[in-house]
C-alpha positions in Angstrom: -5.9 -9.4 -12.3 -6.6 -5.4 -12.1 -5.6 -3.4 -9.1 -7.2 0.5 -9.4 -4.9 2.6 -6.6 -6.7 6.0 -5.9 -7.1 8.3 -2.6 -3.4 10.2 -3.3 -3.2 14.2 -3.5 -2.4 17.7 -2.6 -2.0 18.2 1.6 -0.2 19.9 4.0 2.6 18.3 6.9 0.4 16.8 9.3 -2.5 15.4 8.0 -3.7 12.4 6.9 -4.8 10.9 3.7 -6.5 7.0 2.7 -5.6 5.1 -0.2 -7.5 2.4 -1.6 -6.8 -0.4 -3.9 -9.5 -2.0 -5.3 -9.5 -5.1 -6.3 -12.0 -5.3 -9.0 -13.6 -8.2 -7.4 -10.6 -10.3 -7.4 -9.6 -11.9 -4.2 -6.1 -13.2 -3.3 -6.4 -16.8 -1.5 -3.8 -17.5 0.9 -1.8 -14.6 -1.1 -0.8 -11.0 -0.2 -1.4 -7.0 -1.6 1.1 -4.5 -0.1 1.8 -1.3 -0.6 5.1 0.3 -2.5 5.9 3.8 -2.9 8.8 5.9 -4.9 9.3 9.7 -4.1 10.8 11.6 -6.5 14.4 10.4 -7.7 14.0 7.2 -5.6 13.8 3.5 -5.9 10.5 2.3 -4.9 10.0 1.1 -1.3 7.9 -1.0 0.5 5.7 0.7 2.6 3.0 -2.9 4.2 1.4 -5.4 3.5 -1.5 -7.3 4.6 -2.2 -11.0 4.0 -5.6 -11.9 2.0 -6.5 -15.0 4.4 -5.5 -14.0 7.5 -5.7 -10.2 7.8 -2.4 -10.4 9.6 -0.4 -7.0 9.0 3.3 -5.4 8.2 4.5 -2.1 7.9 8.0 -1.3 7.8 9.4 0.4 10.9 9.7 3.8 8.9 6.3 5.0 9.0 4.6 2.4 11.9 2.6 4.4 13.9 1.7 6.5 10.7 0.3 4.0 8.7 -1.9 1.6 8.9 -2.7 -1.3 5.9 -6.8 -2.5 6.8 -9.0 -4.0 4.1 -12.8 -4.6 3.5 -14.1 -7.8 3.0 -17.3 -6.7 1.1 -15.7 -4.8 -1.3 -12.1 -6.3 -1.2 -10.5 -3.1 -1.4 -7.4 -2.4 0.3 -6.7 1.1 2.2 -3.8 2.1 3.3 -4.5 5.3 6.2 -1.6 7.4 6.9 -1.8 10.0 9.7 0.9 12.5 10.5 1.7 12.8 7.4 5.5 14.6 6.5 6.7 16.2 3.6 9.2 13.0 3.0 5.8 10.7 2.6 5.4 12.6 -0.7 5.9 9.6 -3.2 3.7 7.7 -5.6 2.1 4.8 -4.0 1.6 1.5 -5.5 -0.5 -1.4 -4.6 0.3 -4.6 -5.6 -0.9 -8.3 -5.0 0.4 -11.6 -5.6 -2.1 -15.1 -5.3 1.5 -16.7 -3.8 1.5 -17.4 0.2 5.2 -15.2 1.4 7.0 -15.5 4.3 7.6 -12.8 5.9 10.7 -11.5 4.3 10.0 -12.2 1.1 6.7 -9.9 1.0 8.4 -6.4 1.3 10.5 -7.7 -2.1 9.3 -6.3 -5.7 10.2 -8.7 -7.1 7.3 -11.1 -5.3 3.6 -9.7 -6.5 2.4 -10.2 -9.6 0.1 -7.8 -10.0 0.2 -4.2 -10.2 -2.0 -0.8 -9.9 -1.1 2.1 -11.8 0.0 4.1 -8.3 -1.3 6.8 -7.0 0.6 10.3 -6.6 1.0 11.4 -2.5 2.6 15.5 -2.2 2.6 16.6 1.2 3.7 20.4 1.4 5.6 21.5 5.0 
């Protein structure tokens, strides 16, 4: 399984970006694909996940209402649509995947994921 994250860049506060996680044709059955982010000087944190088989999603409260995770079935690509960006959203964003079904709580943990993309940098200027 290979994951390729892209779509990062430099934007101004209030603008939007859409990140893509190309799964290179891989599918994940009952598994989960997630986005994490790591801000400068901070630990990596969970942002959102989508269950592959049902497309059910979960977004962390801190970005709920601004971030949306979705999937394009035909392209086997997972997106993270980010709106109303603020400087605190500046981070390297990583997509990750697990082939296993994960509980709602465990799906928010880094250790739950076996496959990681290389990360894409998002910088939000004030």
